C-alpha positions as CSV (number, residue, x, y, z in Angstrom):
1,X,-276.3,152.7,169.8
2,X,-278.3,150.2,167.8
3,X,-279.0,146.5,168.9
4,X,-280.6,143.9,166.6
5,X,-281.8,140.4,167.7
6,X,-283.7,137.9,165.6
7,X,-285.0,134.3,166.4
8,X,-283.5,132.8,163.3
9,X,-279.8,132.9,163.1
10,X,-279.8,132.5,159.3
11,X,-281.8,135.9,159.0
12,X,-279.4,138.1,161.0
13,X,-277.5,139.4,157.9
14,X,-280.7,140.2,156.1
15,X,-282.2,141.8,159.1
16,X,-279.3,143.9,159.7
17,X,-279.3,145.3,156.1
18,X,-283.1,146.2,156.3
19,X,-282.6,147.9,159.7
20,X,-279.5,149.8,158.5
21,X,-281.5,150.8,155.3
22,X,-284.3,152.0,157.5
23,X,-282.1,154.1,159.7
24,X,-280.4,155.6,156.6
25,X,-283.8,156.6,155.1
26,X,-285.0,158.0,158.3
27,X,-281.8,160.2,158.9
28,X,-282.1,161.4,155.3
29,X,-285.6,162.4,155.9
30,X,-285.3,164.3,159.2
31,X,-281.8,164.4,160.8
32,X,-281.3,168.2,161.1
33,X,-277.8,167.9,161.6
34,X,-277.6,166.9,158.0
35,X,-277.5,169.8,155.6
36,X,-279.4,167.7,153.1
37,X,-282.2,166.4,155.4
38,X,-285.5,166.5,153.7
39,X,-287.2,168.2,156.8
40,X,-285.1,171.4,156.2
41,X,-287.3,172.1,153.1
42,X,-290.5,171.9,155.3
43,X,-289.0,174.3,157.8
44,X,-287.8,176.8,155.2
45,X,-291.2,176.8,153.4
46,X,-292.9,178.9,156.1
47,X,-296.5,178.2,155.7
48,X,-296.2,177.1,152.0
49,X,-297.2,173.4,151.4
50,X,-294.2,171.0,150.6
51,X,-294.3,167.6,149.0
52,X,-292.3,165.1,150.8
53,X,-291.2,161.4,150.7
54,X,-293.4,158.7,151.9
55,X,-291.0,158.1,154.8
56,X,-290.9,161.6,156.0
57,X,-294.8,161.7,155.9
58,X,-294.9,158.6,158.1
59,X,-292.4,160.2,160.5
60,X,-294.4,163.3,160.7
61,X,-297.6,161.4,161.3
62,X,-296.0,159.6,164.2
63,X,-294.8,162.8,165.7
64,X,-298.2,164.4,165.5
65,X,-299.8,161.1,167.0
66,X,-297.5,161.5,169.9
67,X,-298.3,165.1,170.3
68,X,-302.0,164.4,170.4
69,X,-301.7,161.5,172.8
70,X,-299.7,163.5,175.2
71,X,-301.7,166.8,174.7
72,X,-298.8,168.6,173.3
73,X,-296.4,167.5,176.2
74,X,-294.3,165.9,173.3
75,X,-294.5,168.1,170.3
76,X,-292.7,168.3,166.9
77,X,-293.0,172.1,166.8
78,X,-290.0,174.2,167.9
79,X,-291.5,177.7,168.1
80,X,-289.4,180.4,166.6
81,X,-292.0,183.1,168.0
82,X,-293.5,183.8,171.4
83,X,-296.7,185.4,172.0
84,X,-295.2,188.8,172.5
85,X,-293.2,188.9,169.2
86,X,-295.9,187.2,166.8
87,X,-297.7,189.5,164.7
88,X,-301.5,189.5,165.2
89,X,-302.1,187.9,161.9
90,X,-299.6,185.1,162.8
91,X,-300.5,183.5,166.1
92,X,-298.0,181.4,167.8
93,X,-298.1,178.0,166.0
94,X,-298.6,174.7,167.6
95,X,-298.7,171.0,166.7
96,X,-302.4,171.5,166.0
97,X,-301.5,173.9,163.1
98,X,-299.4,171.2,161.3
99,X,-301.2,169.1,158.6
100,X,-300.0,166.0,156.8
101,X,-302.1,164.9,153.9
102,X,-300.6,162.1,152.0
103,X,-297.3,163.4,150.5
104,X,-298.0,167.0,151.4
105,X,-297.0,168.8,154.5
106,X,-298.2,172.2,155.7
107,X,-296.4,173.7,158.6
108,X,-297.4,177.1,159.8
109,X,-295.5,180.3,159.4
110,X,-293.1,180.8,162.3
111,X,-292.7,177.1,163.2
112,X,-289.7,174.8,162.9
113,X,-290.3,171.0,163.1
114,X,-287.8,168.8,164.9
115,X,-288.8,165.2,165.3
116,X,-285.6,163.6,166.2
117,X,-286.9,161.9,169.5
118,X,-290.1,160.4,167.9
119,X,-288.3,159.6,164.6
120,X,-285.9,157.4,166.6
121,X,-288.7,155.3,168.1
122,X,-290.6,155.1,164.8
123,X,-287.5,153.8,163.2
124,X,-287.2,151.0,165.8
125,X,-290.8,150.1,165.1
126,X,-290.5,150.2,161.4
127,X,-287.3,148.4,161.1
128,X,-288.6,145.6,163.4
129,X,-291.9,145.3,161.5
130,X,-290.0,145.3,158.0
131,X,-287.5,142.7,159.1
132,X,-290.1,140.4,160.7
133,X,-292.4,140.5,157.8
134,X,-289.7,140.1,155.2
135,X,-287.8,137.4,156.9
136,X,-290.6,135.5,158.8
137,X,-289.1,135.4,162.2
138,X,-289.0,137.3,165.4
139,X,-287.1,140.7,165.5
140,X,-286.1,143.0,168.3
141,X,-284.6,146.4,167.2
142,X,-283.2,148.7,170.0
143,X,-282.1,152.2,169.4
144,X,-280.8,153.8,172.5
145,X,-283.2,153.2,175.3
146,X,-286.3,152.4,173.0
147,X,-286.8,148.8,171.8
148,X,-289.4,147.5,169.5
149,X,-290.3,143.9,168.8
150,X,-292.3,142.1,165.9
151,X,-292.8,138.6,164.6
152,X,-292.5,135.4,166.5
153,X,-291.6,135.2,170.2
154,X,-288.2,133.6,171.1
155,X,-288.0,130.8,173.5
156,X,-287.9,132.6,176.9
157,X,-289.3,135.7,175.6
158,X,-287.6,139.0,174.6
159,X,-285.1,139.8,177.5
160,X,-284.6,143.5,177.6
161,X,-282.1,145.3,179.9
162,X,-283.3,148.4,181.7
163,X,-281.5,151.3,183.2
164,X,-280.1,150.1,186.6
165,X,-279.0,146.6,185.7
166,X,-282.4,145.2,185.8
167,X,-284.4,143.7,183.0
168,X,-287.9,142.5,181.9
169,X,-289.4,140.1,179.5
170,X,-291.1,142.0,176.7
171,X,-294.1,140.5,174.9
172,X,-293.6,140.3,171.2
173,X,-295.3,143.0,169.4
174,X,-294.7,145.5,172.2
175,X,-292.1,148.1,172.9
176,X,-290.3,149.6,175.9
177,X,-288.7,153.0,176.4
178,X,-286.7,154.6,179.1
179,X,-286.3,158.3,179.7
180,X,-283.7,159.8,182.1
181,X,-283.9,163.1,183.9
182,X,-280.3,163.9,183.1
183,X,-278.8,166.7,185.2
184,X,-282.1,168.0,186.4
185,X,-281.5,168.1,190.3
186,X,-285.2,169.0,191.2
187,X,-287.0,166.4,189.3
188,X,-289.1,163.8,191.2
189,X,-288.1,160.9,189.0
190,X,-284.6,159.9,187.8
191,X,-285.6,157.3,185.1
192,X,-289.1,156.4,183.8
193,X,-289.6,153.3,181.8
194,X,-292.9,152.5,179.9
195,X,-294.1,149.4,178.1
196,X,-296.6,150.3,175.3
197,X,-298.0,148.6,171.9
198,X,-295.4,150.7,169.9
199,X,-292.2,152.4,170.5
200,X,-293.5,155.8,169.5
201,X,-296.2,155.6,172.2
202,X,-293.7,154.1,174.9
203,X,-291.2,156.9,174.2
204,X,-293.7,159.6,174.4
205,X,-295.4,158.4,177.5
206,X,-292.0,158.0,179.3
207,X,-291.0,161.5,178.3
208,X,-294.4,163.0,179.5
209,X,-294.5,161.0,182.8
210,X,-290.8,162.1,183.5
211,X,-292.0,165.6,183.5
212,X,-295.4,165.1,185.2
213,X,-293.7,164.9,188.5
214,X,-296.1,163.9,191.1
215,X,-298.9,163.4,188.6
216,X,-296.9,160.8,186.6
217,X,-298.4,157.7,188.1
218,X,-302.1,158.8,187.7
219,X,-301.3,159.9,184.1
220,X,-299.9,156.4,183.3
221,X,-302.8,154.6,185.0
222,X,-305.2,156.7,183.0
223,X,-303.8,155.0,179.8
224,X,-303.3,151.6,181.5
225,X,-299.6,151.7,180.7
226,X,-297.2,149.4,182.6
227,X,-294.3,151.5,183.9
228,X,-291.4,151.7,186.2
229,X,-290.5,155.0,187.9
């Protein structure tokens, strides 16, 4: 589900067109459910550098940034190998082995890339920023449980609903993401919500904290992130 809000009613139609276009381009780049998604070419290359579109390059950069900031807890690499089956000359790949240099991506042999989660957050960031800059107004884009803001602050601030029928006032230029434990019965937290400077970081931090169990609060405090667990 996608929610769009703007501070200038006249800009809503144009903002919708911008956000729809951003989502379409992102899906064409990395939605692995699509047979024509550009990311398939990277996964099939198996160690051979591949030239990609600017949008896919940006999405991969965001995914790698999330991996670095969470020390690999959030990673774009879906390993097709394990330590026992990998030949000695091909160690088990990780996000540290993926390189993005301009429009060229080099993913190691044995790795498959899946960036759906970070791409959703990046698209919220990118869509809000594009609409706010192009239309000179405040914009909020929410995709699922991740919301990003850009541009002018509305009267009363951005009111964002959180899981559990509560809400917060989100400062403009920031983002919020919630992660749910789903059916895990043994988890310490049911829902983790994080506010951060951008949606990619908010989503990655919420996902990491959700699985940190007892160490989640210390991990969030380390990065001075506002959160609700």
